[in-house]
N, C-alpha and C positions, 0 to 999 in steps of 0.2 A: 519406585512404583509412580508412574503418570498420575497427575491430580485429575486431569480431565482427559479422557481417552475416547477417541472413536475407532470403533471395529467394524469394517467392511461396511459403513455406511450408504444405504443408498435410497434413492428417490426415485419415483416413477410420476409421471404426468400422462396417464393413458399408456401409449406403448413406448414413450419417448422415456429413456433409462438416463434424466436428468443427471444425477448425482451417481456415480459409478465404484461404489465399493471403496470409499475412501477410508483410509487408517492414518491416524496422526495423534499422537501424544501432546499434551500441552503440562508443562509444570506449575508447581504453585508460585504465584507472584509473577508469572511470566506475562512479557505483553507480546501477542501475539498477531499480525497483521495477515488477513486475507487479500490476495489481488489477482487480478486478471481482468480481460477485457470481458466487455457486455455482454451478458449471456453464459459465463464461464460455470456458475453455477455460485459463487461467492456468498449472496446474500441469501440464497437458497439454504444454504449449510448453516448458516450464522442462526436462521429461521428454526431449523430444524433442531439446533441445540436448545435454541430459547423455546420449544415446546409448543412454537405458532404453525409448524410444519408438521406434518406426521412423518416419522421416519419408516419407510416401508422395507428396507432390510437391514440388517446388521444391529449393532448395539451401541447405547452411550453409557459411559460411566463418568459419574463426579464423586471424587474424594471417595473412592471402593464401592459407591451403591451405583446401581443399575437403575437408571434414570428415565430409559427409552422410551417407556409408555406411560411415565407421569406429567400429566398436565403441567403447564406452564407456571401456575400459582405456587406448585409443590415441588419445584426445581430447585429454588434457592438462588436464582439468577434475574439479573436486572437490565433490562435494556434499554436503550438511548435511541430513538430512531431518527432519522433525517429531518423528518416534519416536525418535532418537537414534541406533537401531542399532547400540548396544554390546555386545562380546561380554562376556557376563556371567560368565563364568569368568575373565576376564583383569584385571589389574591395567589402572589409567590407562593407566601406562607402556605397556606390550603394546598396549592398543587402540590407542595414538598412533600407535603405531612398526610396526603390523603391515603396513601397505602396503608401507612401506620394507621390512620382512623379506622380503616377497614378491617385491620387485624386487631383493633380493640387495645392497640397497644395504650399505656396511662399517659394522660396530658403531662406530666413531668418529663418524661422520657421521650417524648416527640419534640418538647419544646429545646431541650438538650440536643437531640440529634438534627432538629434543623438547622437550630444556631449555630452548630457546628459545622453543616454544610456549608451555612452561609458565609461563615468566616472563610473557608477554604478558596470558595469560590466568588469572594468579595460583593455578595448579595445583600448583605445587612441591611443597605440604605431602601433595598428595593421590596422589603418583604412584605409591605401592604400595598405595593403596584399589582394590577391585574397585567396580563400577557400585552396586551395592546399598548402599554404605555413604556413599551421596553425595545430595546434595539433586537436585532437577530440575535448577536451574539449573548445577549442578557437570556435573551429566551433560550438557546443553547444551552449555556448555563443551568438555569434554574431544570431543564429535564436532566442533565447530570445530576444535579444536585438530589432530585427526586429519585434518583438511582443511589444514590451515596447513602440517603439516611434509612434506605434497607438493609445495609451492610449485607450484601450476597455475596456469595463466594464465586463469584464471576462476573465481571462487568462485557456487557456486549454492545459494540456501538456499528450502527449500522448507516455509515458512509455521514456523520453528523455534522460535518460542516460544508456539504454541499451546495446548502443555500446562503452560504455566506458568500461576503465579496473578499476579493482577494486578501487586503489587509485584515479583516476579522478572521480570516481562514489562518492566519499566519500566527496571529495571536490567542487564537483559541488553540490552534496547536500545540504551543508553548504551554497552554494551562493544564492542556491534556496529560503531557508529559510531565508537569509537577505535579499533579495529580496522581499520577501513577507513581511516582518517586514517592511521595509523601505517605500514600496509604498502602503501598505495595500489595496491592490487590490483582489479583487473576486479571487479564483482559483479553478479548478478542475483537477484534477492529476489522471493520471491513471497510476498503476505498478503492477508488481506480486513480487515485491522485498517489505517483510514486514520490514525490516529496515526503507528503506524512508516512508513507511505508518507509521511508528510508530513514526517518527522522525520530519515528516513535518506537519501531518495534524492535524486539529482542533477537526475534525471528520473524522471516517472509514466508508465506504459504502463498507460491503461484500458482493456481489452476488455469486449467483450459479444459474447456467441454467435460465439465463434470469429474475431471480429475486431478490429480497432484503432480504438478509438472517436476517441483522441486522443493526443499524445505531448506530453509538457512539461515545465517544471520543476514541483514544486508552486503556487508562487505563479501561475505561468500559468496552470494547471487551474482554480486558485481564483479567479482574477480574471476570467480570460478563457474559460469553458468554451465547446469548441466546438458543445455541443446540450445540450438540457434532460438527459438521462441523466447527461452527465459534471458536470453543474452539482449536480445534487441527489446523485451519489456521492460527490464532494468536498467536504468539511466536516460537521462534527459541530455541533449540529444541521444535519440537508440543510437546502438551500436550501428557502425556501416558494416555490412557485409557484401561481399564483392566473390564471385568465381576465382577460384585460385588462381587459374591461367593468366588472370588480368592482372595479378599482383605476385611477379615472380620472386623478387624478394624474400618472400615468405615462403620458408622450405620446410617439408615434411608432411604437406596436405594430403589426406587420401585423395584417390583418382576420383575426379569429378565432385570433389569437395569444394568446399568455400572459406575464405579468410575472414574475421571479424576485429574489427580495428574500432577502438573507440575513439571519438572524435579529438580527445587530448594528446592521442599517441599518432597525430598526424601534423606534420608541419610544412609550410608551404614557402616557397620563394619566387619571385617575379622571374619568367622565363629567363630572361637577359641574363640575369645573375646568378640563374640555378646551378649546384654544383651537377657533376655526373651522377648518374646511379638512381635518379629519382624518375617518377611518372611524369605525364605530359597532362595538362588539364587547363578547362577555362573557367573564370569565376562566373558562375551563375547569380549568386546572391551575396550580399556582405551585412550580417545583422551586427549593428555596434550597440552593445547592450549596456556598454560604461564598464562594468567592470571585467567583464570578459565579451572577446569577439566571436561570432560564429560564422565561418566563410562556407559558402554552398560551391560545390565545386563538380564540373563534368569532366570526367578523365577521357583521354582521348579514346577511349576502349567503349566509350558510352555510359558507363557507369557512373549513378550518382553518390558523392560521397558528402561529409560535413565535417570539416575541422575547427576545431574551437582553438584558442588561445587568448592568454590574458592580457595579451599586450593589444594596443588599437593598430590598425593597419591602414596603408595607403592603397591598397588592392582595392579595384573598382570592379564593377560588372562588364565582363567582355575581357577582362587581363589575363593573357597566357602566365600559366604558373607551371613551376617545378612541384612536384608531389612525393615528400618524402615520409616512409611510415617505420614507427618501431617494431622492428619486426620480432625484437625479442618480446613484446607486450601483445602481440598478435595471438588471437584465437585461432583454433582450427577446428572445422566441421566436416563431418563426412557427408556425402551426398542424402543421407538420409537427416542432416541437419542435428546428427548427434556430437557431443563434445569431443574431439580427438587428443591425442598428445602428439606434439612433434615427432616426426618421423615414423 
């Protein structure tokens, strides 16, 4: 039996059906990430689970108990927001202990819980400081600590790293991963960042227009996307999708369909040295990133593609190239964008 289960969950804003009958089962201890484009409903769905947004249809069960109509304070969940939501006049210690004090927990238990959370999050030296004396990453750790001390059944994260710079995002992402490993807590995490989703999740839920497109492990979604939307949403740079007629090397595509090629499954050779059997193209842009190189090419047919290679390149803008694809790794989609088997 699922630990947290959504059954036909719906949300209306006036006549707009924002969440369209979502069904989802989450197991105890799982780290599940909601991803999707802006406006797809991922934050709305998280707020419905948290009890901050009313559920208009369907039901929500936690550990065998129907919590659909319960207020957020009675759901045994803890949410970490993008904006930290710390009390500016309180110390780190007081911010982390505030919910426990409201619940009249005894002082000794509060002390133990706060000190334990501070140890986990490396906040021990900062317990007497106020939020304004902390960096953005430290403030976010305080917000996480405030959730930890409550020992909820489920942790909810709403884009918690969005306000941090790139270096802090990477560091805090590792801390969240380690926190989940150490606590083993059931976690639902909303993000628009693919790297966060791919590195943190046990399973990813891809949403679009209030519906679930696909649920699976990060590599399941990367290797076997259910449709063109998922294929291009998961992976950076995104999958190249080209009309099948422009890639005759790939066979077995349904009539009017498309071929999907990951950037790492495309190789390039200078046109003068290229072997036969490739496509022709012209280099538009070379992105030299050090450990890898991204080469933007416009095929002679007019289709733009991106190739990724680990080696550095001598190619420059305007160079003519031969383009070779790994047909065995190609993805095939029908005219409606649904995944299709070869042949």
